[in-house]
N, C-alpha and C positions, 0 to 999 in steps of 0.2 A: 659598324654592323657586322654582325658576328653569320653565318651559315647559320640555316636551323639543318639536322641531322635528317628529318623528313619531310619528303617533298609532295606525296600526296600521287607520285605519277604516275604508280609501280602499283595504287590499289588494285586493279583491276587483270594482273596476272602477266606484264607487260612491262617490258624495261628497254630503257635505250643503251647504244651500242656506241662509240665516237665519233662517226660518221654523221649521225643524226636518227641510224635507223630504226623502228622500233621492233622490235621482237615480242615473243612471250617466254617468260622467265622458266620456261620448261624448253627453251630451243638446246637441242642440241650446241650450238656455239657457248651458250649460256653455262651450260651442262660443264664444258668443258673447259671455261676461264674461269668458272665457282670451284670447280675440280684445284685448280691452278692455286686461286685461291685458300682453300685447304689446307692443301700442302703447307703453302705458306706459316700459315698459322699453327702447324703439328711443329714446321721447324721453328716457331717462336717458341714454343715449346722445350724443343732441343734445345734449344741455349738457354732458356735461363736456367734449367737446367746442369749445364758446363761447367765446370771451373776449370776449364782446358780451358786455356787462351788461345792458343792456333786455333782451335777446334770452334772454339765461340767467335772469334774474327770470320774464318770460312763459313760457318753458318750466317755469320750479320750477310756477309757478302753474296751467297746464294738466295736470302733472303729480300734483297737487293736489286739483284738478276731477274728473280719469280717475280717483280711486281709490273719490273719491262716485258715480261713474258706474257702475263692475263692481260697485259695492256696489246700486245702481237696476237691474241688467240683472239683478244674483244674487237680485231676492228679488220674486218674482210679485204684480203691481200686487193680488193680492188677499189678501195676506199684510202682519199688523199690520209696523209700519215700527219695533216696539220691541221689543227685549228685554233684560231687565235691565236693563243701565247703556249698550247698545248701542244707537243713533237713526241708523236708515237717512236720508239726506239725498236727497227728490229731485230729477230735475231738472227744473227749472221753465224757462216761454219766456224770462227775466229771464238763464240763462245761455249762450243761444246770440241772444239779444239782447249781451249781451257782448261774444263773437265778434268780431260783429258792425263792432260799434268799435273793433275789434281793425285788422280786416282792412282797413277806410277810413281808420284811421290811415297804418297800415302802406302800401297804397297809394300814401299820399300821395307817401312817396318816390322813389315808382320809374315809370319811364319807364313810357309804353299797349304794353302787349300786342298785337305785330303778327303774332305769325307763333304755331308751339309749338314749346315748349322738351323740352328734355332735362331728365334727374337728372344733375343735377351738375355741374364748378364748382368750387366751394368741399369738403371733407370736410361742415362744417356745410352747408351745404346738401344735398348726396346725403345727409345724414341724414333731415333734415328729409322732403325727399322720397321713401326709405324709409317712416316716421310717416306717410308722408300715405296711402299706397298700404294699410298697415295699419290705416288708419282708415277708409281703403273696404269691406273685407273683411270690420272690426268692424260695421259698417253694414249691408253686407250680411247678416251675420250677424244682426243683431238685426231686421233687417224682413223674415228670416222667420221668425224667433220673433215678432214683434207679429201674425204671422198665427196663429197658436195660443193656441186663446180656453182663460181660464180653467172656471174649476167655471160661476158664474155666464156665460157667455159672451160675455164682453169679453175683450178680449187681456189676455193676462198680461204684458204689459212697457207702459211708462209710454209712451206716445208722442211725449212732448219727445226722448226719446232717440235717434230715427232724427235728427231736426231736430237734435241737437247737434252732432253725430255729420258730419252732412253740411258743417255749419257750419266743423267743427272741419279738415275736410282742405281746405276754401280756404283756412283760415289757417295753417295749415303750408304751403299752394302758396305764397301770400304771402312767408312771412316765411322761406323758402329763398330765392324771388327776393333778399331783404333781405337775407339773409345772403351771398350776394351782389356783391352792391350795397354794401354797408358794407365789403367788401373788395376793392374797386374791380375784380369780377372783372365779366366777361360773365357772362349765364344763355346756357347750352350749345342752341343752334337745333340744332331740324332740319332735315335736311338730306337728303328725298329723292329 
């Protein structure tokens, strides 16, 4: 028996969180993990446009991690991380540190940045910049969510999420520059 994609449980404007709690679809938590999902979809577009094997692999890895980020955001910190056969993996400091290593490796390929640049050059670079700004929006939504306290008076968002998204937006900026560089295209310089 296959599962149907529609459940009809959200027809009144609410949805379920991992722990079973029902919230409105415009809840700040739903907005936060929905923006992470949007970011993941944009990375899928970027990956589909890339012919660079290394960048494709990094983007695929980021997409898989973002699925975990979304699940972490969707699960308040006071909720259990296991339900049946499903376990939520919490994002830890090692995940942001991994991104820092990628940033350092990719930056080694690039000339120093001395001027502001505009999104563009190649289609891949423009797509990575688009993903970067959506990542910044996801970060802002998570900052808002982090200000809300759970029943125990502590933030109901894993604090590592904001750090991870902050570092991810930096990585996406660097990857956009690398995409252009590997295609022998110059960054688009801002001309005030």
